[in-house]
N, C-alpha and C positions, 0 to 999 in steps of 0.2 A: 176483783180489785178494779177500781177506776181511778184515773188521775185525780189528785187532790190539789187544792189551792191553799197555799200557806202565806202568811205575812210574818216577816222576821225583822229584827233590828240589829245592825252591827254593833258590837260592844266597844265602840270607839272610846267612850268615856267610862268604861267599866272600872270600878274599884270598890272597895269596902270602906266607906267613909262614915257609916253609922251601923248600928246593930239592931235589927228588928226581927230577927229569927235566930234560932240556936246555931245555925250554920255560919253566921257572920262573926268575924273576929278582926277588929281593926288593927290589932297588934301584929298581924301577919301581912307582909307586903303582898300586893297583887301583881301578877305578871300579866299586864294588859295585852302585850303582843301575843302571848300564848293563848289568852282567852279569845282574841280575834282569830287566830289560826284554827282553834278548835271550832269556833262558830262557822268559819268558812268551810271547814270539812263537813259540818252538819248540813249547812245549806247545799253544798255540792252533792251530798248523799241523797237528799230529797230530789234534786234535779236528775241525778243519775237513775233514780227509781221511776222517773217519768212524771214527777209532780211539778207544778208551777210554784215558784217562790217569788213573791214581791217583797220589797223592802221599804221600810219607813226610815227617814233620816233620824239619826240619834240627836238628842238635844243635850248640849253641855249642861252639867249640873244635875243630870238625871242618870246616875250610874246603873240603875236597875231597869232602864228602859229596854235593855236586851231581852228581858223576860216578857216577850211580846204576848204570850198567852194571857197575861194578867191585864192587858190593855183593853179588852172588850170580849164579847161573845157574839158570834154571828150564827143565827139559825134562820133558815128560810129567807136569807138575804136581809134580815132585820138585825141591825147592829144595836146591841144593848151595851151602853158605855160602862166603863169601870168607874167606881167611886172608892178610892182607897181608904183603908183603915188608918194607915200611918201618913202623917203630913208629908214626910220626906218623899213619898211617891205620888202625892196628890196631883201634880201637874201632868203626870203621864196620861191620865184619863182623857183630858181635853186634847192632848197631842194625838192620841190614837183616834179619837172621835173625829177630829179635823181631817185626818188622812182618809177615813172612810167617806166623810161628806164630800171631800174634794174628788173622790173617785166614783161618785154617783150612787152611793148606797143610802138607803133609808136608815136614819139613825134615831136612837132614843136616848135622851139624857137621863141617866139613872137618878132616882130620888134617894135610893137606899144604898148603904155600903155593900159593894160586891167587888171581887177582884177577878172578874172575867172568867176565862176558861180555867183559871186556877181552881175555882170552886164550882164551875158549871160545866158538866160533861154530858154531851149528847150521847144517848144510848137508845138507838132506834127512834121511836116516836115519843120518848120521855127524856127528861133532863135530870141527871143525878146532881144534887146540889149539896155542897159541903157547908158546914157552919161550925162554930165553936171557937175559932180564932180570928177570922177575918170577915167573911161574908155573913150578913145577917139573914135571919129567917124572913124578915120583911122584904128583902131583895128577892127571895125565892118566889114569894107571891107576886111581886112586880114582874118578874121574868115570865111566870106562868100566864099572866094576863097579856103580856106583850106578844108572846109566841103562840098562845092558845094550846099549850102542851102541858101535860102533867109534869110537875116538878116534884121529885122525891127527895126529901130532906134527909141528910146523913150527917150525924154529929161526930166530929173529930175530937179526940181527947188527949192525944200525945202531941206536945208542942213541936216536936221534930217534924211532924207531918201536919203542918199548919194550913196547907191547901189540900183539897181533895185529890188533885192530880199528883201529889206526892205519895198517895196511899192506894190509888186505884187507877188502872188503865182500862179503857174500853178498847178491846181488841177488834171487835166487829160490831158494826152498827153505829159508829161515830160520825158517819157522813150526813146524818140528819134525816135520812129517808125512813119511812115506816118499815118495820119488819115483823112478820108473823111471829107471835110469841114474845114480842118485846114487852119488857116490864114484868114478865112472869117467869120465864125460864130462859136458859141459854142452850142453844142447840148443841148436840153432840157431834154433828158433822164438822169436819175440819177443812182448813184451806187446802190440804193435800188432796181433797176430793175432786179438785178441779184445777185447771191450769191457772196460775197466778191468782188464785183465790176467788175465781169467778164461780157462780152457781153454787154458793156455799150452803144454801138451805136457809131455813128460817131461824130467827132468833138473834139475840145479842150475846156476845161473849165478853167476859171481863176477867181480870186478875186483880186481886187486892190483898192487902195486909190486914187481917182481922183485928189485931191489937190496936190499930190506929183509931178504931171506932168504938163508940159507946156500946154497951151490951144491946140496947134496943136497936141501934143501927146495924149491928152485926146480924140481928134477927131479920131485919128488913132485907139485908143483902142475901142471907140464906134463902129467904122465901122467894125473892125475885130471881136469883141466879144460883139455883141449887148445884149446877155443874161448874161453877166458877173455879178458876185456879186460885190457890192460896199461896201467897208469897211468904218466904221466911224472913225473919228479922234481918239476916245478913244481906238480903236483897234490898230491903226497905231502907236500911241505914246508909246505903250508897245511892239513894234515890233511884234505884232500879225500876221503880214503878212510874217514874216521871218519864214515860216512854211515849213514842208516837207510832201508832199503828195505822196502816192503810188497808187493813183487812187481811193482809198476807205477810208483808214485811213489818217487823217491829223494831224500830230504832231505839236503842237503849244503852245504858252504861255497860261497858264490857266487864265490869266487876260483878254484875248481877248474874253470876254463873248458874245458880240454882233455877232462877226463874227462866233463864234462857233455855236451859235443858227441858223444863216443863213445856215451854212454848214449842220447842222442836217436836216433842212427843205428841203435841196436839196438832201439829202440821203447819205451824207458822214458821217463818224464816227470821230469826233474830239477826239484826244488823247492828253490831257493836260500833259505837262512836264515842270516843273519849271526850268528856266535857268536864274534866276534873277541876279546871280553873274556874269555870262558871259555877261549879258546885259551891265555891267559896261564898257566893251570894245566896245560896239556898235553892238553886235551880239546875235542871238538867235539860235533856232534849225537848221534853214537852213544854217546859217553862219558856223556852226560846221560840216556840212555834204556835202561832194563832191560826186555827183553821177557818177559812172563809167558805161558808156553805151557801151556795147561790140559790136563787129562786126567781120567779117572775116579778117579785117585789122590787128587784133592782131597776132603777131608772135607766133608760138608754143613754 
């Protein structure tokens, strides 16, 4: 494990004022102070684990801006902006892109609809890319050209899991560096094999909920990751796969008990953090966390 760099957005203006996914219900009042408290606990957890957390200022009228992972995707220091499917979230893309430009990153304004790390997950030297509800296949091709990496399309078919990061977690290999065996198999070695997850061996490790994917995409996942963990529906429906892994610690919903047990057996350390109020908008720990993967491309 090495320290990660995350970008987050305080849910100052969080509420449910519209419905664009099955989790949102305008008829139920939102406890914004509770959402803020849960977000602060999540941020503090990352810092306690040794990671760097930067924050972007929330914008009034953008209640979903707390879901920072949707704001962009950063690979090799190159920032691919979000272009949202729903008009309600449209202004979030430029807000996040400005933050990166102001902080010296090389940015690319997306031509095609994509919702950032919600649907673009780094797995070693490839990118797993969701489609079916939000991000388009054209965006997958655009991202591949930008980063010079293979982008593997995965079709989502259950509207409850409208983003890839609600149905799949990259447990190891999400830092953007190449890994032997990437894109073909996941290694059987575990984080318990070395202190704090270092010297883990080759490969990328993932956990996913098979029923969220089309039959063809399930086959792709079986071929690429034959040793992957499979989550149960009870884990998926509490967004237990909307988790953040640093290669050893996995920050996730405390109600995802089955997947937490499976992670422990494989040698990971589950770190439960309650995000129940943020779930009201359809997001958990990962949705709130955008990983910044640096490289020499960043300007001084």
